[in-house]
C-alpha positions as CSV (number, residue, x, y, z in Angstrom):
1,M,0.0,0.0,0.0
2,I,1.2,3.5,-0.8
3,G,-0.7,6.1,1.3
4,N,-4.3,4.9,1.2
5,I,-4.0,3.3,-2.2
6,K,-3.7,-0.5,-2.5
7,I,-1.3,-1.8,-5.1
8,I,-2.0,-4.7,-7.4
9,A,1.1,-6.2,-9.0
10,V,0.2,-7.5,-12.5
11,C,2.7,-9.8,-14.3
12,M,2.3,-10.3,-18.0
13,C,4.0,-10.1,-21.4
14,K,3.2,-7.8,-24.3
15,V,0.8,-5.4,-22.7
16,Y,0.3,-3.8,-26.1
17,D,-1.2,-7.1,-27.5
18,E,-4.8,-6.2,-28.1
19,R,-6.3,-8.8,-25.7
20,N,-3.9,-7.9,-22.9
21,Y,-4.4,-4.2,-23.5
22,R,-8.2,-4.5,-23.3
23,I,-8.1,-6.5,-20.1
24,I,-5.7,-4.0,-18.5
25,R,-7.9,-1.1,-19.6
26,A,-11.0,-2.8,-18.1
27,L,-9.0,-3.8,-15.0
28,N,-7.7,-0.3,-14.5
29,N,-11.2,1.2,-14.6
30,F,-12.5,-1.0,-11.8
31,A,-9.3,-0.8,-9.9
32,A,-9.4,3.0,-9.8
33,E,-13.0,3.0,-8.7
34,N,-12.0,0.9,-5.7
35,D,-8.8,2.8,-4.7
36,Y,-6.5,0.3,-6.2
37,R,-3.6,1.0,-8.7
38,L,-2.0,-1.3,-11.1
39,F,1.7,-1.8,-11.2
40,V,2.2,-3.8,-14.4
41,Y,5.5,-5.8,-14.6
42,H,5.9,-6.4,-18.3
43,T,8.1,-8.0,-20.9
44,C,8.1,-7.1,-24.5
45,S,8.6,-10.8,-25.6
46,D,6.9,-14.0,-24.5
47,L,10.2,-15.4,-23.1
48,Y,10.0,-18.3,-25.5
49,W,13.6,-18.3,-27.0
50,K,15.5,-18.1,-23.6
51,T,18.0,-15.6,-25.1
52,L,20.2,-13.2,-23.2
53,S,17.8,-10.4,-24.2
54,E,14.9,-12.3,-22.6
55,K,17.0,-13.0,-19.5
56,G,17.4,-9.2,-19.2
57,E,13.7,-8.6,-19.8
58,Q,12.5,-11.0,-17.2
59,S,14.5,-9.3,-14.5
60,V,11.6,-6.8,-14.3
61,F,9.8,-9.2,-12.0
62,D,12.6,-8.7,-9.5
63,L,11.3,-5.2,-9.1
64,I,8.1,-6.3,-7.4
65,D,8.2,-5.0,-3.8
66,Y,6.0,-7.3,-1.8
67,N,6.2,-4.9,1.2
68,I,4.0,-2.4,-0.6
69,T,2.1,-4.9,-2.9
70,D,-1.4,-5.9,-1.7
71,A,-2.2,-8.6,-4.3
72,V,-0.6,-10.2,-7.3
73,V,-2.2,-11.1,-10.5
74,T,-0.4,-13.3,-13.1
75,F,-1.5,-13.5,-16.8
76,E,0.2,-16.7,-17.9
77,E,-1.3,-17.5,-21.3
78,G,1.2,-16.6,-23.9
79,V,4.1,-16.5,-21.4
80,Y,6.6,-19.3,-22.1
81,A,8.4,-19.1,-18.7
82,E,6.6,-21.3,-16.3
83,D,9.5,-21.2,-13.8
84,V,9.3,-17.4,-13.7
85,M,5.6,-17.3,-13.1
86,T,5.9,-20.0,-10.5
87,K,8.5,-18.0,-8.6
88,I,6.3,-14.9,-8.6
89,R,3.4,-16.9,-7.1
90,M,5.6,-18.6,-4.5
91,D,7.3,-15.3,-3.5
92,A,3.9,-13.6,-3.1
93,A,2.6,-16.5,-1.0
94,E,5.6,-16.2,1.3
95,Y,4.7,-12.6,2.0
96,G,1.0,-13.6,2.6
97,K,-0.3,-11.8,-0.4
98,P,-3.4,-13.0,-2.3
99,V,-2.3,-14.5,-5.7
100,I,-4.7,-14.7,-8.7
101,S,-3.7,-16.7,-11.7
102,V,-5.7,-15.7,-14.8
103,G,-6.2,-18.2,-17.6
104,V,-4.2,-21.1,-16.0
105,E,-5.4,-23.1,-13.0
106,H,-3.1,-23.8,-10.0
107,D,-3.8,-25.7,-6.8
108,Y,-2.1,-23.3,-4.4
109,C,-3.6,-20.0,-5.5
110,I,-6.9,-18.5,-6.7
111,S,-7.5,-19.2,-10.4
112,I,-9.7,-17.4,-12.9
113,K,-10.5,-19.5,-15.9
114,F,-12.2,-18.7,-19.2
115,D,-14.9,-21.2,-20.3
116,Y,-13.4,-21.7,-23.7
117,A,-15.2,-25.0,-24.3
118,K,-18.6,-23.5,-23.7
119,G,-17.9,-20.4,-25.8
120,F,-16.6,-22.5,-28.7
121,E,-19.6,-24.8,-28.4
122,Q,-21.9,-21.8,-28.8
123,V,-20.3,-21.1,-32.2
124,V,-20.4,-24.6,-33.5
125,R,-24.0,-25.2,-32.3
126,H,-25.1,-22.0,-33.9
127,V,-23.9,-23.1,-37.3
128,I,-25.5,-26.5,-37.0
129,E,-28.8,-25.5,-35.4
130,Q,-29.5,-22.0,-36.8
131,H,-28.2,-22.6,-40.3
132,G,-28.8,-26.4,-40.7
133,V,-25.3,-27.1,-41.9
134,R,-24.1,-30.7,-41.9
135,D,-21.0,-30.4,-44.1
136,I,-18.4,-28.7,-41.9
137,G,-14.7,-28.4,-42.1
138,F,-12.4,-27.4,-39.2
139,I,-9.2,-25.4,-38.9
140,A,-7.7,-26.1,-35.5
141,G,-4.8,-24.4,-33.7
142,R,-1.5,-26.1,-32.9
143,K,-1.3,-29.8,-32.7
144,D,-1.2,-31.1,-29.1
145,E,-1.7,-27.6,-27.7
146,E,-4.2,-27.7,-24.8
147,N,-6.7,-25.1,-26.0
148,S,-6.6,-26.3,-29.6
149,E,-7.2,-30.0,-28.6
150,E,-10.0,-28.9,-26.3
151,R,-11.7,-27.1,-29.3
152,I,-11.3,-30.2,-31.5
153,A,-12.9,-32.3,-28.7
154,V,-15.9,-29.9,-28.6
155,F,-16.2,-30.0,-32.4
156,R,-16.2,-33.8,-32.5
157,K,-18.6,-34.0,-29.6
158,L,-21.2,-31.8,-31.3
159,L,-20.8,-33.6,-34.6
160,E,-21.5,-36.9,-32.8
161,E,-24.5,-35.3,-31.0
162,Y,-26.1,-34.2,-34.2
163,D,-25.1,-37.4,-36.1
164,I,-22.9,-35.5,-38.5
165,P,-19.9,-37.3,-40.1
166,F,-16.4,-35.9,-39.3
167,R,-14.7,-35.1,-42.5
168,N,-11.0,-35.8,-42.0
169,D,-10.3,-34.5,-45.5
170,V,-11.2,-30.9,-44.5
171,F,-9.6,-31.0,-41.0
172,Y,-6.4,-28.9,-40.7
173,Y,-4.0,-27.5,-38.1
174,G,-3.6,-23.7,-38.8
175,D,-1.3,-23.0,-35.9
176,Y,-3.4,-19.9,-35.0
177,W,-1.9,-17.8,-37.9
178,S,-2.4,-17.1,-41.5
179,A,0.3,-19.0,-43.5
180,P,-0.9,-22.6,-42.7
181,T,-4.5,-21.4,-43.0
182,L,-3.9,-20.2,-46.5
183,K,-2.4,-23.6,-47.4
184,A,-5.5,-25.3,-46.0
185,V,-7.8,-23.1,-48.1
186,D,-5.7,-23.8,-51.2
187,D,-5.9,-27.6,-50.5
188,M,-9.7,-27.5,-50.2
189,I,-10.2,-25.5,-53.4
190,E,-7.6,-27.4,-55.5
191,G,-9.0,-30.7,-54.2
192,N,-12.6,-29.6,-55.0
193,K,-13.6,-30.4,-51.5
194,V,-14.8,-27.1,-50.1
195,P,-17.4,-27.7,-47.3
196,R,-20.5,-25.6,-46.7
197,A,-19.0,-24.2,-43.5
198,I,-15.5,-23.8,-42.0
199,I,-15.1,-23.5,-38.2
200,C,-11.9,-21.9,-37.2
201,A,-10.3,-22.2,-33.7
202,N,-9.5,-18.4,-33.6
203,D,-10.3,-15.2,-35.4
204,M,-7.0,-14.7,-37.1
205,M,-7.3,-18.0,-39.0
206,A,-11.0,-17.2,-39.8
207,I,-10.1,-13.8,-41.2
208,A,-7.3,-15.3,-43.3
209,A,-9.5,-18.1,-44.6
210,G,-12.3,-15.7,-45.4
211,A,-10.1,-13.3,-47.3
212,E,-8.6,-16.1,-49.3
213,F,-11.9,-17.7,-50.3
214,Q,-13.2,-14.3,-51.4
215,R,-10.0,-13.7,-53.4
216,R,-10.6,-17.1,-55.1
217,G,-14.2,-16.1,-56.1
218,Y,-16.2,-17.5,-53.2
219,K,-18.9,-15.5,-51.5
220,I,-19.4,-15.4,-47.8
221,P,-21.8,-16.6,-46.5
222,E,-23.6,-17.5,-49.7
223,D,-21.0,-20.1,-50.8
224,I,-19.3,-20.8,-47.6
225,I,-19.9,-19.9,-43.9
226,I,-16.8,-18.8,-41.9
227,T,-16.7,-18.5,-38.1
228,G,-13.9,-17.5,-35.7
229,F,-13.3,-17.6,-32.0
230,D,-11.7,-15.0,-29.6
231,G,-13.9,-11.9,-30.1
232,S,-11.0,-9.9,-31.4
233,E,-11.3,-6.3,-32.6
234,E,-10.3,-7.3,-36.1
235,A,-13.4,-9.5,-36.4
236,N,-15.4,-6.3,-36.7
237,F,-13.5,-5.1,-39.7
238,C,-14.1,-8.1,-42.0
239,T,-16.5,-8.0,-44.9
240,P,-18.8,-9.5,-43.9
241,M,-18.3,-9.1,-40.2
242,L,-17.1,-12.2,-38.5
243,T,-19.3,-14.4,-36.3
244,T,-17.2,-15.2,-33.2
245,S,-17.2,-15.6,-29.5
246,G,-15.2,-13.7,-26.9
247,C,-14.9,-13.1,-23.2
248,S,-16.2,-10.0,-21.5
249,Y,-13.2,-8.0,-20.4
250,D,-15.4,-6.1,-17.9
251,D,-16.6,-9.3,-16.3
252,T,-13.0,-10.5,-16.1
253,A,-11.9,-7.3,-14.5
254,K,-14.8,-7.2,-12.1
255,T,-14.1,-10.8,-11.0
256,I,-10.4,-10.0,-10.4
257,I,-11.2,-6.9,-8.3
258,N,-14.0,-8.6,-6.3
259,V,-11.8,-11.6,-5.5
260,I,-9.0,-9.3,-4.3
261,S,-11.4,-7.2,-2.2
262,K,-12.8,-10.4,-0.6
263,A,-9.3,-11.7,0.2
264,L,-8.1,-8.4,1.6
265,A,-11.2,-8.2,3.8
266,G,-10.4,-11.5,5.4
267,E,-13.0,-13.5,3.5
268,K,-12.1,-16.8,2.0
269,P,-12.5,-16.7,-1.8
270,E,-13.4,-19.7,-4.0
271,K,-10.4,-21.6,-5.4
272,I,-11.7,-21.3,-9.0
273,Y,-13.8,-18.6,-10.8
274,T,-15.0,-19.0,-14.3
275,V,-15.7,-16.2,-16.9
276,D,-18.1,-17.1,-19.7
277,Y,-17.6,-16.4,-23.4
278,D,-20.4,-14.5,-25.3
279,L,-21.5,-15.4,-28.8
280,S,-21.3,-12.5,-31.3
281,V,-23.5,-13.3,-34.3
282,E,-22.7,-11.4,-37.5
283,N,-23.1,-11.9,-41.2
284,S,-20.2,-14.3,-42.0
285,C,-22.5,-17.2,-40.9
286,G,-25.6,-15.8,-42.8
287,C,-27.3,-14.0,-39.9
288,K,-28.2,-10.3,-40.2
289,P,-25.3,-8.0,-39.4
290,S,-25.4,-6.0,-36.2
291,V,-27.0,-2.6,-36.2
292,E,-23.6,-1.0,-35.5
293,Q,-21.7,-0.3,-38.7
294,I,-17.9,-0.1,-38.5
295,N,-16.1,2.6,-40.5
296,T,-13.3,0.6,-42.0
297,G,-11.9,3.6,-43.8
298,E,-11.5,5.4,-40.4
299,Y,-9.8,2.2,-39.0
300,I,-7.4,2.1,-41.9
301,R,-6.6,5.8,-41.3
302,I,-5.8,5.1,-37.7
303,L,-3.5,2.2,-38.6
304,R,-1.7,4.4,-41.2
305,D,-1.3,7.2,-38.7
306,R,0.0,4.8,-36.2
307,M,2.6,3.4,-38.6
308,N,3.7,6.9,-39.7
309,R,4.2,7.9,-36.1
310,Y,6.1,4.6,-35.4
311,Q,8.5,5.3,-38.3
312,D,9.1,8.9,-37.2
313,E,9.7,7.9,-33.6
314,E,12.0,5.1,-34.8
315,R,14.1,7.7,-36.6
316,V,14.2,10.0,-33.6
317,L,15.2,7.2,-31.3
318,Y,18.0,6.2,-33.5
319,E,19.4,9.7,-33.4
320,L,19.0,9.6,-29.6
321,A,21.1,6.4,-29.4
322,V,23.8,8.0,-31.4
323,N,23.8,11.2,-29.4
324,I,23.9,9.3,-26.0
325,M,27.1,7.6,-27.1
326,N,28.6,11.1,-27.3
327,C,27.5,12.2,-23.8
328,E,30.4,12.9,-21.5
329,T,28.6,13.4,-18.2
330,P,25.5,12.1,-16.4
331,K,24.1,15.6,-16.6
332,T,24.4,15.8,-20.3
333,L,22.8,12.4,-20.7
334,A,19.8,13.4,-18.5
335,T,19.5,16.7,-20.4
336,L,19.5,14.8,-23.7
337,L,16.7,12.5,-22.5
338,K,14.7,15.4,-21.4
339,E,14.9,17.0,-24.9
340,Y,13.2,13.9,-26.5
341,N,9.5,13.8,-26.4
342,F,9.1,10.4,-24.6
343,G,5.8,11.5,-23.0
344,D,4.9,10.0,-19.6
345,V,8.0,7.8,-19.1
346,A,10.5,7.6,-16.2
347,V,13.9,6.3,-17.1
348,V,15.9,4.9,-14.1
349,V,19.4,3.3,-14.0
350,N,21.3,1.4,-11.3
351,G,23.2,3.4,-8.8
352,D,26.6,2.2,-10.2
353,F,25.6,2.8,-13.8
354,F,28.1,5.7,-14.1
355,D,30.9,4.1,-12.1
356,E,33.8,3.8,-14.4
357,R,35.2,1.0,-12.3
358,K,32.3,-1.3,-13.2
359,A,33.2,-2.8,-16.5
360,P,30.4,-4.2,-18.7
361,G,29.3,-7.6,-17.4
362,V,31.0,-7.3,-14.0
363,I,27.7,-6.8,-12.3
364,S,25.9,-9.6,-14.1
365,D,25.8,-11.6,-10.8
366,R,24.6,-8.8,-8.6
367,E,22.0,-9.8,-6.0
368,P,19.5,-8.2,-6.0
369,L,19.6,-7.5,-9.7
370,F,18.8,-3.8,-9.2
371,S,20.7,-1.5,-6.8
372,D,19.3,-0.3,-3.5
373,K,20.1,3.2,-4.7
374,M,18.9,4.1,-8.2
375,I,19.3,7.2,-10.4
376,L,16.4,8.9,-12.1
377,L,17.5,10.2,-15.5
378,R,14.2,11.4,-16.9
379,S,10.6,11.8,-15.8
380,R,8.1,14.5,-16.9
381,A,6.6,14.4,-13.5
382,V,9.8,15.7,-11.9
383,E,11.2,17.7,-14.8
384,D,11.6,20.9,-12.7
385,R,14.1,19.2,-10.4
386,N,17.7,18.6,-10.7
387,I,18.3,15.4,-12.8
388,P,20.1,13.0,-12.6
389,Q,18.5,12.4,-9.2
390,P,19.6,9.6,-6.8
391,F,16.8,7.9,-4.8
392,D,16.1,4.8,-2.8
393,R,14.6,2.0,-4.9
394,T,12.0,1.4,-2.3
395,N,10.5,4.7,-3.5
396,I,10.1,3.1,-7.0
397,I,10.4,6.5,-8.7
398,P,10.4,10.0,-7.3
399,D,7.0,11.6,-6.8
400,I,5.3,8.2,-7.2
401,E,2.2,9.3,-5.3
402,N,1.7,12.2,-7.6
403,I,2.0,9.9,-10.6
404,M,-0.6,7.6,-9.1
405,D,-3.0,10.5,-9.1
406,Y,-3.2,10.1,-12.8
407,K,-5.2,6.9,-12.2
408,V,-3.4,5.0,-15.0
409,P,-1.5,1.7,-14.9
410,L,2.2,2.1,-14.1
411,I,4.0,-0.2,-16.6
412,F,7.5,-1.3,-15.7
413,S,9.9,-2.8,-18.2
414,A,13.5,-3.7,-17.4
415,L,16.3,-2.0,-19.3
416,A,19.2,-4.4,-20.0
417,H,22.3,-5.0,-22.1
418,I,23.5,-8.5,-23.0
419,G,21.2,-9.9,-20.3
420,V,22.5,-7.6,-17.6
421,P,19.9,-5.2,-16.0
422,L,20.9,-1.6,-16.3
423,G,17.7,-0.1,-14.8
424,Y,14.1,0.2,-15.7
425,A,11.5,2.3,-17.5
426,C,8.2,3.2,-15.9
427,F,5.5,4.1,-18.4
428,Y,2.4,6.0,-17.1
429,F,0.8,6.6,-20.5
430,P,-2.9,7.4,-21.0
431,V,-4.7,4.0,-21.4
432,Q,-4.7,4.0,-25.2
433,L,-3.5,1.3,-27.5
434,S,-1.7,3.9,-29.7
435,E,0.4,4.9,-26.7
436,Y,1.0,1.3,-25.6
437,F,2.3,0.4,-29.0
438,K,5.3,2.7,-28.3
439,I,6.5,0.7,-25.3
440,P,8.6,-2.0,-27.1
441,L,10.1,0.7,-29.4
442,Y,11.1,2.8,-26.5
443,V,12.5,-0.1,-24.4
444,N,14.6,-1.5,-27.3
445,S,15.9,1.9,-28.2
446,L,16.8,2.7,-24.6
447,N,18.5,-0.7,-24.2
448,T,20.7,0.0,-27.2
449,A,21.5,3.5,-26.2
450,L,22.2,2.9,-22.5
451,G,24.0,-0.4,-23.3
452,S,26.3,1.5,-25.6
453,S,27.0,4.2,-23.1
454,E,27.6,1.6,-20.4
455,A,30.2,-0.1,-22.6
456,S,32.1,3.3,-22.7
457,P,31.2,4.6,-19.2
458,I,30.2,8.2,-18.8
459,R,32.1,10.0,-16.1
460,S,30.7,9.6,-12.6
461,I,28.3,11.9,-10.9
């Protein structure tokens, strides 16, 4: 707790991923209403490749201060580092903090699960019952992956229930992305075995399949019905709009906050909570489209503007990296960072970052990974003070209470070079996807710039 505000530590990767962003936005809304704030400890990768860069990234979780944290929430789907997530849960439990695992069930903490099976069943049952289709193909996710196999089992169960034969010749694994899906579509068309309907295990594959069928002269839904699953934003921008099923982000956020509130009030929460999926019926299955019409032209304009800003910021950040290498003192480095329009970002380095006696890599075995004394190099919230500014790491960043008044998530990312933590960035952007997209660009650029300056140490403070 900081002041009268309770802190929820949220651990996840890729906060700028659409689904993660939407859950963080919803969670922040309900958190702020209940005098909670989100401290999001975040990696820009999914920690799959186990590289030095990812080793540096995952050090961000060492920043969690359980002395001021009131509850911990882990989002584990899409994070390929079970040992890291396990350590977070175990550490939190040692401090007596409520731990909520979202998406993955664990025996020793509170689990919030999504009813994928029921949601997927809604889609398949709708195609069979409402449209009378008995000739159905299926594009699954990854072979032997839990969620994919569960959806295959649901599909087979419903076919058996309605006495519909399973067509092995139009069953494919699409690996949740477009390239294998396009091969599946080509195989169906070239083999003259296109079914009346294609059920896809996620929206991305459904969008790819639908576009390819249309490119090859098929009409949706007149010639072939296409359905997805996930309830992604992109499903709204298809022509026709995609029938799919997705979870309610508001319901998920409410469940998380209610569970935490019960636990902190001394009540005993249930071990498992389930969030339902909702069927979204649109025109790709033959139903009437929703009343709301999506302006695809406006959406394209937003994407184009986002790409243009990204390219411009990439150029500016490259110049920053070059200029940082020419800085001779910590003061000139801090002044340089202030000149660049990072927005609401605090840049912090370890207390020995400017120590010329610390050669690169010498501190790779430091315990803890971050210094007890840190140095603030840049923050709009404290721009009128002298910077660089030393401070105790227990303070997280100077003026933390004022920043928390913004009622936005504080997103922490480690800054590292060749796997060695150099410090961290704290983003307190407005909760907008266009802002969150900047995070990996900023982190990677700061890693390069600060890593280069650490290799040729700037003179000490």
